[in-house]
N, C-alpha and C positions, 0 to 999 in steps of 0.2 A: 504305557499302553503301546503294544507292538502289533502291527498288522503284517501278516504274511501276504505276499503277492498271490494273485489267483493263478499264476502259471508256475510250473515246477522250477525249482532252482537248478539250473544247469551249469552254473559257474560263469555266466555272461560270456559265452564263447564269441559272440559277435563283437565284443569290445576288445578282443585281443588277449583275453585272460584264458589260460588253459583250463580245461575242465577235466573230469575224470576220463573222458573218452580220448584225450590227446589234443594236439594243437588244432586250431581252427583252419579253415581252408586257405587263408591268406598268410599264415605264419610259416616259418621255416619248419619243414618236416610235415606240413599239412598235405592233404591229398590233392589240393588244387581243384579246378573245375574242368570242364570239358576242353576248353581252349586256353584259358588264362590260368596261371602265368605261363607265358611263352617259353621262358628260359628256366623253368623249374625253380629249385631252391635258390639259385643265383639271383633271380629276379626278386624273390621274396626277401632277400637281404637288402634291397634298395630301400631308401627312405620312403615312407608312405606318401609324403607330399609329392615326390618325384613320380611315383607310380600313378597317383591321381591325375597329375598333369598329363603324363604320357597316355593314359587310358582315355582321358577326355579329348586329347588331340586325335587319337585314333578313331574315337567315336565320331568326332566332327568330320574327319576325313571320309568316313563311311557315308555319313549323311550328305556330304558334298557330292560324292559319287552317285548316290541315289537321285539327288536333285538334278544332276547333269543328264543322267539317263532318262529321267522322267520328262525333262524339258525336250529332249530329242523325240521321245515317244509322242508327247502331246503335239509337237510340230507335225509329225507324220499323220496323226489322227486329224488334225485341222486340215491338212492338205487333202486327205481322203474325203472328208465330209464337206469340204467347201465346193466341190465340183457341182455344177448345175447341169441338170438333165432336162432337156426340153422334149416334151411329148406333144405331138399334134394329134388331135382327134379327127379321124376321117369320118366324113358324113356319108 
């Protein structure tokens, strides 16, 4: 009893297996993405575990930068909104 999957068989490109279309994005000879890999095919030859660690460190670095900028911005917003204005009603 054999079931076929509901999706077309594309050769499991996402799992590092080449399909008829050629290598996947993250394999040597693949087209890559808009930004990554930064160093082209040379970076794609690095071990996958090393790339995962480096990409996660880069992502953490970006989030840290956003957190610092957000903290400065919120401090400025608090300073602006904490000012008290007194208005006197003239009779």
